[in-house]
KEGUTI-649798 format. One record per residue (C-alpha): residue number from 1; residue in one letter; x negated, y negated, z negated. Coordinates in nm, 3 decimals. Layout:
N
PT:n:res:X:Y:Z
PT:NUM:A:X:Y:Z
...
# end
This chain:
157
PT:n:res:X:Y:Z
PT:1:M:1.757:0.224:3.022
PT:2:I:1.612:0.389:3.343
PT:3:N:1.243:0.257:3.394
PT:4:K:1.293:0.019:3.137
PT:5:N:1.464:-0.195:3.393
PT:6:K:1.135:-0.234:3.626
PT:7:C:1.153:-0.231:3.980
PT:8:S:0.990:0.029:4.224
PT:9:Y:0.644:-0.140:4.238
PT:10:C:0.609:-0.184:3.857
PT:11:T:0.683:0.165:3.726
PT:12:I:0.362:0.389:3.726
PT:13:D:0.288:0.625:4.001
PT:14:K:0.203:0.964:3.919
PT:15:P:0.545:1.185:3.907
PT:16:P:0.756:1.196:3.593
PT:17:S:0.735:1.503:3.341
PT:18:S:0.989:1.753:3.354
PT:19:I:1.103:1.606:3.034
PT:20:K:1.122:1.237:3.134
PT:21:R:1.303:1.371:3.449
PT:22:K:1.567:1.530:3.207
PT:23:I:1.574:1.214:3.023
PT:24:M:1.656:0.989:3.318
PT:25:I:1.912:1.268:3.469
PT:26:K:2.091:1.256:3.133
PT:27:A:2.061:0.838:3.147
PT:28:A:2.225:0.850:3.496
PT:29:Q:2.490:1.079:3.404
PT:30:E:2.565:0.850:3.106
PT:31:L:2.568:0.533:3.294
PT:32:A:2.787:0.682:3.560
PT:33:R:3.053:0.779:3.254
PT:34:K:3.009:0.475:3.125
PT:35:M:3.061:0.288:3.459
PT:36:T:3.368:0.479:3.645
PT:37:I:3.745:0.429:3.545
PT:38:K:3.880:0.754:3.337
PT:39:E:4.110:0.968:3.466
PT:40:E:4.346:0.856:3.194
PT:41:D:4.326:0.504:3.266
PT:42:R:4.562:0.277:3.438
PT:43:K:4.374:0.157:3.697
PT:44:M:4.328:0.536:3.824
PT:45:K:4.696:0.598:3.790
PT:46:F:4.741:0.307:3.998
PT:47:I:4.510:0.405:4.270
PT:48:K:4.658:0.771:4.242
PT:49:M:4.990:0.605:4.315
PT:50:I:4.851:0.436:4.624
PT:51:S:4.680:0.706:4.735
PT:52:R:4.972:0.930:4.784
PT:53:K:5.146:0.653:5.010
PT:54:K:4.866:0.806:5.281
PT:55:N:4.786:0.417:5.355
PT:56:D:4.405:0.382:5.420
PT:57:N:4.457:-0.013:5.462
PT:58:M:4.666:-0.026:5.127
PT:59:L:4.419:0.174:4.938
PT:60:Y:4.118:-0.048:5.046
PT:61:A:4.314:-0.361:4.932
PT:62:S:4.393:-0.199:4.586
PT:63:F:4.023:-0.167:4.529
PT:64:K:3.945:-0.520:4.628
PT:65:S:4.215:-0.618:4.399
PT:66:L:4.094:-0.401:4.091
PT:67:D:3.732:-0.555:4.171
PT:68:K:3.868:-0.885:4.115
PT:69:D:3.983:-0.803:3.773
PT:70:N:3.687:-0.636:3.688
PT:71:S:3.418:-0.809:3.509
PT:72:E:3.160:-0.595:3.587
PT:73:G:3.200:-0.597:3.967
PT:74:M:3.311:-0.296:4.177
PT:75:T:3.543:-0.039:4.054
PT:76:Y:3.380:0.316:4.056
PT:77:L:3.521:0.639:4.038
PT:78:L:3.340:0.961:3.916
PT:79:A:3.293:1.232:4.251
PT:80:K:3.532:1.471:4.059
PT:81:D:3.789:1.210:4.056
PT:82:A:3.716:1.057:4.406
PT:83:L:3.744:1.389:4.610
PT:84:P:4.117:1.463:4.565
PT:85:L:4.182:1.084:4.644
PT:86:Y:4.014:1.166:4.995
PT:87:L:4.158:1.541:5.035
PT:88:E:4.509:1.374:5.007
PT:89:H:4.473:1.232:5.337
PT:90:P:4.160:1.334:5.485
PT:91:T:4.064:1.050:5.700
PT:92:V:3.734:0.905:5.824
PT:93:L:3.828:0.566:5.700
PT:94:R:3.954:0.722:5.356
PT:95:G:3.639:0.905:5.335
PT:96:H:3.415:0.565:5.347
PT:97:I:3.642:0.404:5.146
PT:98:V:3.683:0.654:4.851
PT:99:A:3.311:0.752:4.906
PT:100:S:3.170:0.425:4.869
PT:101:R:3.301:0.409:4.539
PT:102:V:3.155:0.719:4.387
PT:103:F:2.924:0.598:4.110
PT:104:D:2.747:0.931:4.079
PT:105:W:2.674:1.003:4.423
PT:106:W:2.453:1.254:4.365
PT:107:N:2.761:1.451:4.343
PT:108:I:2.887:1.409:4.665
PT:109:K:2.847:1.701:4.846
PT:110:S:2.883:1.850:5.199
PT:111:S:3.074:2.206:5.209
PT:112:E:3.390:2.382:5.291
PT:113:F:3.701:2.191:5.120
PT:114:E:3.467:1.915:4.993
PT:115:W:3.357:1.596:5.136
PT:116:P:3.281:1.573:5.515
PT:117:G:2.936:1.548:5.606
PT:118:Y:2.907:1.198:5.719
PT:119:C:2.996:1.097:5.357
PT:120:S:2.733:1.339:5.222
PT:121:C:2.492:1.193:5.453
PT:122:Y:2.501:0.802:5.405
PT:123:Y:2.690:0.802:5.024
PT:124:G:2.542:1.114:4.891
PT:125:N:2.165:1.121:5.008
PT:126:F:2.189:1.402:5.232
PT:127:N:2.314:1.619:4.965
PT:128:E:1.995:1.524:4.748
PT:129:P:2.019:1.642:4.385
PT:130:L:1.959:1.398:4.128
PT:131:E:1.641:1.616:3.984
PT:132:T:1.491:1.567:4.357
PT:133:Y:1.588:1.183:4.358
PT:134:F:1.363:1.124:4.006
PT:135:M:1.071:1.333:4.123
PT:136:D:0.911:0.985:4.209
PT:137:S:0.887:0.787:3.921
PT:138:K:0.877:0.472:4.151
PT:139:R:1.244:0.511:4.197
PT:140:P:1.497:0.347:3.957
PT:141:L:1.859:0.480:3.974
PT:142:R:2.036:0.339:4.293
PT:143:L:2.351:0.193:4.305
PT:144:P:2.635:0.356:4.528
PT:145:H:2.597:0.246:4.880
PT:146:R:2.838:-0.002:5.015
PT:147:M:3.099:0.110:5.249
PT:148:M:2.903:0.150:5.604
PT:149:L:3.040:-0.113:5.879
PT:150:N:3.136:0.069:6.175
PT:151:T:3.462:0.113:6.429
PT:152:Q:3.653:0.299:6.173
PT:153:T:3.619:0.051:5.877
PT:154:S:3.529:-0.276:6.095
PT:155:H:3.872:-0.428:6.060
PT:156:L:3.876:-0.393:5.672
PT:157:A:3.556:-0.656:5.651
# end
């Protein structure tokens, strides 16, 4: 497990070696694969079907419905699976709904034909690569940010 389940105050102060950083990155990537719904999963097919309707409120309600059935908490996606859902109907609201469900947040990158800037900044740590994130050994892997409450998303809460 990353940092042996210790919080940032309990881990050592010195920066991790490059080998330890690689191990931490590999563990984070494995955890992302384990915690997300797979491309061929029936839940993913359900989300894609709802996404095609281009109704962001229905998509949000679908995620909330899946969360209730999930014993591990929230339903998460990989960035590569979530990006097509956003690009299908690229609204600000959909960006917040979908990006808040991306477990591998380090893959939320802002560039042309990818995630918008507000998603890469808030949800993706300003395009920060995972290698940079783990430069400080006091930083255990963070969970994805919850959906930002703003004028676009306030009616969903």
